[in-house]
C-alpha positions as CSV (number, residue, x, y, z in Angstrom):
1,M,-22.9,2.0,75.6
2,T,-21.4,1.5,72.6
3,D,-17.4,0.1,73.6
4,I,-15.4,2.9,71.6
5,K,-12.9,0.8,70.5
6,T,-15.2,-0.9,68.3
7,I,-16.3,2.8,66.4
8,R,-12.7,3.1,66.2
9,R,-12.0,0.4,64.3
10,N,-15.1,0.6,62.8
11,K,-13.8,4.6,61.5
12,D,-10.4,3.2,60.6
13,P,-9.4,4.7,57.5
14,K,-6.8,1.7,57.0
15,R,-9.5,-0.9,57.6
16,P,-10.3,-2.5,53.9
17,R,-14.2,-2.0,52.7
18,P,-15.6,-4.0,50.4
19,V,-16.7,-3.2,47.7
20,T,-20.2,-2.6,47.8
21,A,-23.0,-4.1,44.6
22,Q,-23.5,-0.7,43.0
23,Q,-19.5,0.5,42.8
24,R,-19.6,-3.5,41.3
25,R,-21.8,-2.2,38.8
26,R,-19.5,0.9,38.3
27,L,-16.4,-1.2,38.4
28,R,-17.1,-3.6,35.3
29,V,-14.6,-3.4,32.3
30,P,-16.7,-4.2,29.3
31,R,-14.7,-6.9,27.4
32,T,-14.4,-4.9,23.9
33,G,-14.8,-0.9,24.4
34,L,-17.0,0.4,22.0
35,H,-13.8,2.6,20.5
36,E,-11.7,-0.8,19.6
37,Q,-15.5,-1.4,18.1
38,A,-14.9,1.5,16.1
39,A,-12.2,1.6,15.2
40,A,-11.6,-2.4,14.0
41,R,-14.8,-1.5,11.5
42,L,-12.8,2.5,10.5
43,R,-9.2,-0.6,10.1
44,T,-11.2,-3.1,7.7
45,M,-12.9,0.0,5.6
46,I,-9.0,1.8,5.3
47,V,-7.4,-1.3,4.8
48,R,-9.9,-2.5,2.1
49,G,-9.9,0.5,0.4
50,E,-13.9,1.3,0.9
51,L,-12.5,4.8,2.8
52,E,-9.8,6.2,0.0
53,P,-7.0,7.5,1.1
54,G,-7.6,11.7,1.6
55,Q,-11.1,11.4,2.6
56,Q,-12.8,13.6,5.2
57,L,-13.6,11.4,8.0
58,G,-17.2,13.7,8.9
59,E,-17.7,12.9,13.0
60,A,-21.5,13.8,12.7
61,D,-21.5,11.1,9.4
62,L,-19.1,8.9,11.4
63,S,-21.0,8.5,14.7
64,G,-24.1,8.6,13.2
65,A,-23.2,5.2,10.9
66,L,-21.4,3.8,13.6
67,G,-24.1,4.4,16.4
68,I,-21.7,6.0,19.0
69,S,-21.2,9.7,20.7
70,R,-18.4,11.4,20.0
71,T,-15.9,10.4,22.2
72,P,-15.2,6.9,21.3
73,L,-15.5,7.8,17.7
74,R,-12.3,9.8,18.4
75,E,-11.1,7.7,20.5
76,A,-10.9,5.5,18.0
77,L,-9.9,7.8,15.2
78,K,-6.5,8.6,17.5
79,Q,-6.2,5.0,17.5
80,L,-6.2,4.9,13.9
81,A,-3.9,7.3,13.8
82,S,-1.6,6.1,16.3
83,E,-0.9,3.2,13.9
84,G,-0.5,5.7,10.6
85,L,-3.9,4.8,9.0
86,V,-5.5,7.8,9.9
87,E,-3.9,11.3,9.8
88,L,-5.9,14.1,12.9
89,R,-5.7,18.2,12.0
90,L,-5.2,20.7,14.1
91,N,-9.1,22.0,13.4
92,H,-10.0,18.3,15.3
93,S,-11.3,16.9,11.8
94,A,-9.5,13.8,10.7
95,V,-8.9,11.9,7.3
96,V,-7.5,8.1,6.0
97,A,-4.1,8.9,5.5
98,P,-3.3,9.2,2.0
99,F,-0.3,6.9,0.3
100,R,3.2,9.2,-0.2
101,R,5.9,7.3,-2.0
102,A,8.6,8.6,0.2
103,E,6.8,6.7,3.9
104,L,5.8,3.9,1.3
105,T,9.7,3.3,0.0
106,E,10.4,3.2,3.9
107,L,7.6,1.2,5.2
108,F,8.4,-1.8,2.7
109,E,11.6,-1.5,3.3
110,A,11.5,-1.8,7.1
111,V,8.6,-5.2,6.4
112,S,11.1,-6.8,4.4
113,G,13.6,-7.0,6.5
114,I,11.9,-7.9,9.1
115,E,9.9,-10.2,7.5
116,R,13.3,-11.8,5.8
117,C,15.2,-11.5,8.9
118,A,11.7,-14.0,10.4
119,A,11.7,-16.0,7.3
120,E,15.3,-16.9,8.2
121,L,14.9,-18.2,12.0
122,A,11.3,-19.5,10.6
123,A,13.1,-21.9,8.1
124,V,15.3,-23.8,11.3
125,R,12.7,-23.1,14.0
126,M,9.5,-24.7,12.4
127,E,7.6,-27.4,13.5
128,A,5.6,-30.5,11.7
129,G,2.4,-28.8,12.9
130,D,4.2,-25.4,12.3
131,F,4.5,-26.6,7.9
132,E,1.2,-28.0,8.1
133,R,-0.9,-25.2,8.9
134,L,1.4,-23.5,6.5
135,E,0.5,-25.8,3.9
136,A,-3.6,-25.4,4.3
137,L,-3.1,-22.0,4.3
138,Q,-1.3,-21.9,0.9
139,D,-3.6,-24.5,-0.5
140,K,-6.5,-21.9,0.5
141,I,-5.0,-18.4,-1.1
142,E,-5.1,-21.1,-4.2
143,W,-8.3,-21.6,-4.0
144,H,-9.6,-17.9,-3.2
145,H,-7.4,-16.8,-6.3
146,G,-8.9,-19.7,-8.4
147,R,-12.1,-18.4,-7.6
148,G,-11.2,-14.6,-8.2
149,E,-11.8,-14.4,-4.2
150,L,-10.1,-11.3,-4.2
151,R,-10.7,-10.0,-0.1
152,E,-11.0,-13.6,1.0
153,Y,-7.2,-13.9,-0.8
154,F,-6.4,-11.0,1.1
155,Q,-7.4,-11.9,4.3
156,T,-5.5,-15.5,4.2
157,N,-3.1,-13.8,2.7
158,Q,-1.9,-11.9,6.0
159,L,-2.0,-14.6,7.7
160,I,0.4,-16.9,5.9
161,H,2.4,-13.5,6.7
162,S,2.0,-13.6,10.4
163,A,2.3,-17.3,10.7
164,I,5.8,-16.9,9.5
165,V,6.6,-13.9,12.0
166,G,5.8,-16.6,14.2
167,F,7.2,-19.2,13.4
168,A,10.4,-17.3,14.2
169,R,9.5,-17.5,18.4
170,N,10.5,-14.6,18.6
171,A,8.3,-11.8,20.3
172,V,10.7,-8.8,19.6
173,L,10.3,-9.4,16.3
174,K,6.9,-10.7,16.3
175,A,6.0,-7.4,17.8
176,T,7.6,-4.7,16.2
177,H,5.8,-6.9,12.6
178,E,3.2,-6.1,14.3
179,A,3.4,-1.7,14.7
180,L,3.6,-2.0,10.9
181,L,0.9,-4.7,10.2
182,A,-2.0,-2.5,9.2
183,R,-0.3,0.0,7.0
184,A,1.3,-2.7,5.3
185,E,-1.8,-4.6,4.6
186,R,-3.0,-1.4,3.1
187,A,-0.4,-1.1,0.8
188,R,-0.8,-4.8,0.0
189,F,-4.6,-4.5,-0.7
190,F,-4.2,-1.9,-3.3
191,A,-1.3,-4.2,-5.0
192,L,-3.4,-7.1,-5.5
193,S,-5.6,-5.4,-7.0
194,V,-3.4,-4.2,-9.4
195,L,-3.1,-6.0,-13.0
196,G,-1.1,-8.7,-13.2
197,R,0.0,-9.1,-8.9
198,W,-2.3,-10.9,-8.0
199,D,-0.8,-13.9,-10.2
200,E,2.5,-12.7,-9.7
201,S,1.8,-12.7,-5.6
202,V,0.8,-16.4,-6.0
203,R,3.9,-18.1,-7.4
204,E,5.8,-16.1,-5.6
205,H,4.2,-17.9,-2.4
206,Q,5.0,-21.2,-3.4
207,E,8.4,-19.9,-3.5
208,I,8.4,-19.2,-0.1
209,L,6.7,-21.8,0.9
210,A,9.3,-24.7,-0.6
211,A,12.0,-23.2,0.8
212,L,10.6,-23.0,4.0
213,K,9.6,-26.8,3.8
214,A,13.0,-27.0,2.5
215,R,15.1,-25.5,5.4
216,D,16.6,-22.8,2.9
217,A,17.2,-20.1,5.4
218,A,19.0,-17.9,2.7
219,R,16.6,-18.6,0.3
220,A,13.5,-18.3,2.5
221,G,14.7,-14.7,3.7
222,Q,15.5,-13.9,-0.2
223,V,12.4,-14.6,-1.4
224,L,10.2,-13.1,1.3
225,A,11.7,-10.0,1.3
226,H,11.7,-9.6,-2.7
227,H,7.5,-10.6,-2.3
228,V,6.8,-7.4,0.4
229,R,9.6,-5.2,-2.0
230,R,7.5,-5.5,-4.6
231,T,4.4,-5.5,-3.3
232,G,5.8,-1.5,-2.2
233,E,6.9,-1.7,-6.0
234,I,4.3,-1.7,-7.8
235,V,2.2,0.8,-5.1
236,V,4.8,3.0,-5.4
237,E,4.8,2.8,-9.7
238,T,0.4,2.8,-9.4
239,L,0.3,6.3,-8.0
240,D,0.7,9.1,-10.0
241,E,3.3,11.0,-10.2
242,T,2.3,14.0,-9.2
243,A,-0.3,13.5,-6.3
244,D,0.4,12.3,-3.0
245,T,-2.9,10.5,-3.1
246,A,-4.8,8.0,-4.8
247,A,-8.0,6.0,-5.0
248,V,-8.0,2.1,-4.6
249,P,-8.9,0.7,-7.9
250,E,-12.5,-1.6,-7.9
251,V,-12.0,-4.9,-6.8
252,P,-11.7,-7.5,-10.0
253,T,-13.4,-10.5,-9.7
254,R,-12.3,-12.8,-11.7
255,P,-8.6,-13.0,-12.0
256,R,-6.4,-12.0,-14.0
257,G,-4.5,-14.9,-14.7
258,R,-4.9,-18.9,-14.7
259,K,-3.5,-20.2,-11.5
260,T,-0.1,-21.9,-11.1
261,G,-0.6,-25.3,-10.0
262,K,1.5,-25.7,-6.4
263,A,4.8,-25.8,-6.4
């Protein structure tokens, strides 16, 4: 005869039960979700102008092109909307967020303030290894600039801005900067495509590096803030006076000026 106490103990709802093999398979979380992969792919295309400002993002076309269902696609679009790269409409459609002058002005006022503060802190907090990394990145952007490789230059340029913010060693500052990064990246890529800005950008980066190496906090903050604000001004000046959107110009294959030597 089965012991009644044993039955009660086995049926006790408070007693933890082991997770079965089937349950383990169902609970396993993938390292990267489909919506995150889709968001990353779309983000890159928007930042680089492959998906133009104001362009309609049809769910059927995108889900087919990305090879995913509409559910993860919608999650990806929601994520990009939270970053300011996509606008969701009432009819469940989505468009690439257009460039708007007022928003761009406010965006670059905020980013320039954040990066100015970061540069001032970085100038006094950077270590020997930090300077080596920044110098290597500077050499890399000058190399890409000399070869007319805009996309590669842009990627390294973004690493430099993020690195300087990281060298400030301020978690709140870094998190605030990252929240605006995607929108700032798109405008920066647009600005680099404008005649003359690429050469100007290289020279400004040389000045920023020189100020940081001199541990001149005021100068580093001033030059970096000007560099960021100038990018915003270029984008605003390039937009048509009567339109709220603008297409991204074709990516140049050659630099428009001679490479300036490193300061």
